[in-house]
C-alpha positions in Angstrom: 0.0 0.0 0.0 1.4 3.4 -1.0 2.1 6.0 1.7 -0.5 8.7 2.1 0.3 12.0 0.4 1.4 15.0 2.5 -2.0 16.6 1.8 -3.9 13.5 2.9 -1.8 13.2 6.0 -2.4 16.8 6.8 -6.2 16.4 6.4 -6.2 13.4 8.7 -4.1 15.3 11.3 -6.5 18.2 11.1 -9.5 15.9 11.5 -8.1 14.0 14.5 -6.9 17.2 16.0 -10.4 18.7 16.0 -12.0 15.5 17.4 -9.4 15.0 20.1 -9.6 18.7 21.1 -13.4 18.6 21.3 -13.2 15.4 23.4 -10.9 17.1 25.8 -12.9 20.3 26.0 -16.1 18.4 26.5 -14.6 16.3 29.2 -15.0 13.0 27.4 -11.2 12.7 28.1 -11.1 14.4 31.5 -8.4 16.7 33.0 -5.3 14.8 34.3 -6.1 11.5 32.5 -3.3 9.7 30.7 -3.6 9.3 27.0 -2.5 6.3 25.0 -1.5 6.6 21.4 -2.7 3.0 20.7 -6.1 3.7 22.3 -6.6 7.1 20.5 -5.5 5.6 17.1 -8.2 3.0 17.5 -10.8 5.5 18.7 -10.3 7.9 15.8 -9.4 5.3 13.1 -6.0 6.8 12.2 -2.4 5.8 12.0 0.2 7.0 14.5 1.6 9.7 12.1 -1.5 12.0 11.9 -2.2 11.3 15.6 1.2 12.4 16.8 0.9 15.6 14.7 -2.5 16.3 16.4 -0.9 15.6 19.8 1.9 18.0 19.2 -0.5 20.7 18.2 -2.6 20.1 21.4 0.6 20.3 23.5 1.3 23.7 21.9 -2.2 24.7 23.1 -1.4 23.5 26.6 -4.3 21.0 26.5 -1.9 18.0 26.6 1.4 17.8 28.5 4.3 15.4 28.7 5.2 14.3 32.2 8.5 12.5 33.0 7.8 8.8 34.0 4.1 9.2 33.2 3.8 10.0 29.6 1.3 12.3 27.9 -1.8 13.4 29.8 -4.6 15.9 29.6 -3.5 19.1 31.3 -5.3 20.2 34.5 -5.3 23.3 36.7 -5.5 23.2 40.5 -8.7 24.6 42.0 -6.7 27.6 43.4 -5.1 28.3 40.1 -8.4 28.2 38.3 -10.0 30.6 40.7 -7.1 33.0 40.4 -7.5 33.0 36.6 -11.2 33.7 37.0 -10.5 36.7 39.2 -8.1 38.0 36.5 -10.6 37.3 33.8 -13.3 39.2 35.7 -11.1 42.4 35.7 -9.6 42.1 32.2 -12.6 40.9 30.3 -14.7 43.6 32.0 -12.2 46.1 30.6 -12.4 44.4 27.2 -16.2 44.8 27.2 -15.9 48.5 28.1 -13.5 49.0 25.2 -15.6 46.9 22.9 -18.6 49.3 23.6 -16.4 52.2 22.6 -14.5 50.7 19.6 -16.5 47.8 18.0 -17.8 48.6 14.5 -21.5 48.1 13.7 -20.4 45.1 11.6 -18.6 43.6 14.6 -21.6 44.1 16.9 -23.8 42.3 14.3 -21.3 39.5 14.4 -21.8 39.1 18.1 -25.6 38.7 17.5 -24.8 36.2 14.8 -22.7 34.1 17.1 -25.4 34.1 19.8 -27.9 33.1 17.1 -25.7 30.1 16.2 -25.3 29.2 19.8 -29.1 29.2 20.3 -29.4 26.4 17.7 -27.3 24.0 19.7 -29.3 21.1 21.0 -27.5 20.9 24.4 -28.0 24.6 25.0 -31.7 24.4 24.0 -32.1 21.6 26.5 -30.2 23.7 29.1 -27.7 21.0 29.7 -24.4 22.6 28.4 -23.1 25.6 26.6 -20.4 24.5 24.1 -18.6 27.3 22.1 -16.0 26.5 19.5 -12.8 28.4 19.5 -11.9 31.7 17.9 -14.6 33.7 16.1 -17.3 31.2 17.3 -16.4 31.9 20.9 -18.4 34.9 22.4 -15.7 35.8 24.8 -13.0 35.7 22.1 -15.1 38.1 20.0 -15.4 40.6 22.8 -11.7 40.5 23.5 -10.9 41.0 19.8 -13.5 43.8 19.7 -11.6 45.7 22.4 -9.0 46.5 19.7 -6.4 46.4 22.4 -3.4 44.1 21.5 -2.1 43.9 25.1 -5.5 42.6 26.4 -5.6 40.1 23.5 -2.2 38.8 24.3 -3.1 38.4 28.0 -6.5 36.8 27.5 -6.0 34.9 24.2 -2.6 33.6 25.2 -1.3 30.2 26.2 -4.1 29.5 28.7 -7.0 30.3 26.4 -7.7 26.7 25.4 -7.3 25.3 28.8 -9.6 27.9 30.4 -12.1 27.2 27.6 -12.1 23.6 28.6 -13.1 24.5 32.2 -15.6 27.1 31.0 -17.5 24.3 29.1 -17.2 21.6 31.7 -18.5 23.8 34.5 -21.4 25.0 32.3 -23.0 21.6 32.5 -25.1 22.3 35.6 -28.8 22.9 35.9 -30.0 26.2 34.6 -26.5 27.6 34.0 -26.4 27.3 30.1 -29.5 29.4 29.4 -28.6 31.8 32.1 -25.2 32.3 30.6 -26.7 32.9 27.2 -29.1 35.6 28.6 -26.1 37.2 30.3 -24.3 37.3 26.9 -27.3 38.9 25.3 -27.4 41.7 27.8 -23.7 42.3 27.4 -24.2 42.7 23.6 -27.1 45.1 24.1 -24.9 47.3 26.3 -22.1 47.2 23.7 -24.6 48.1 20.9 -25.8 51.0 23.1 -22.2 52.2 23.5 -22.7 52.0 27.3 -19.1 51.0 28.3 -19.8 51.2 32.0 -22.8 48.8 31.8 -20.9 46.5 29.5 -18.1 46.2 31.9 -20.4 45.7 34.9 -22.4 43.0 33.1 -19.2 41.2 32.0 -17.7 41.3 35.4 -21.0 39.9 36.9 -21.1 37.2 34.3 -17.6 35.9 35.0 -18.1 36.3 38.8 -21.2 34.1 38.5 -19.2 31.5 36.6 -16.5 31.6 39.3 -19.0 31.2 42.1 -20.5 28.3 40.2 -17.1 26.6 40.2 -16.7 27.3 43.9 -20.1 25.9 44.7 -19.5 22.7 42.7 -16.1 22.3 44.4 -17.8 22.3 47.8 -20.7 20.2 46.7 -20.9 16.5 47.8 -22.3 15.5 44.4 -20.0 14.6 41.5 -18.9 17.5 39.3 -16.0 18.3 37.0 -13.0 18.9 39.1 -10.0 21.1 38.2 -7.9 19.0 40.6 -8.8 15.7 38.9 -5.5 14.0 38.0 -3.4 15.7 40.6 -0.9 13.4 42.2 -0.7 11.1 39.2 3.0 11.8 38.6 
């Protein structure tokens, strides 16, 4: 059998990269869990070559990490680290929302409404079970940050932790009543931006992220099972 062409190998790597990233973000492969190339190759129906390329790309996004004497595993944040990041997000994304109200073009504001309209069509969101946002321009928070037109804020908030934080954002959204509530909070933020009310946009964004942080803290202290940022600690 002839070897796959570079274009075919790239297509396979792209496909397995997307599927593996989605499985990590959705928690199908939970934080801290060890990943096996043999198992993943079987799961996604690909050879080791495209799979290793996908793994390298996910390592560069900080979603996978190599640990001495352990191997490759899904990255995880400690509870304290995650809460610290949410405090920083509250301040900086609040600032981004204020700037977005001042600087976003009408076309960019319409783009925010378009993104929310796409989100509304998702089955899990309509059922109020989860709120999954794909990366980049399909991510509401990403759009707001880009809309601030502030390169320093973008570097801080869409840097190396973006994908890891996105994973926790999704996994902690899967609690009763939170997905629809988060969508409504997004709508109110866009309305403030459209009205050019920077003060209100910042206040609403800060409240939105603060609510998400409190949700994480509540789940951490709850006796019922929930996604845990500490899952996988101590596996080295």
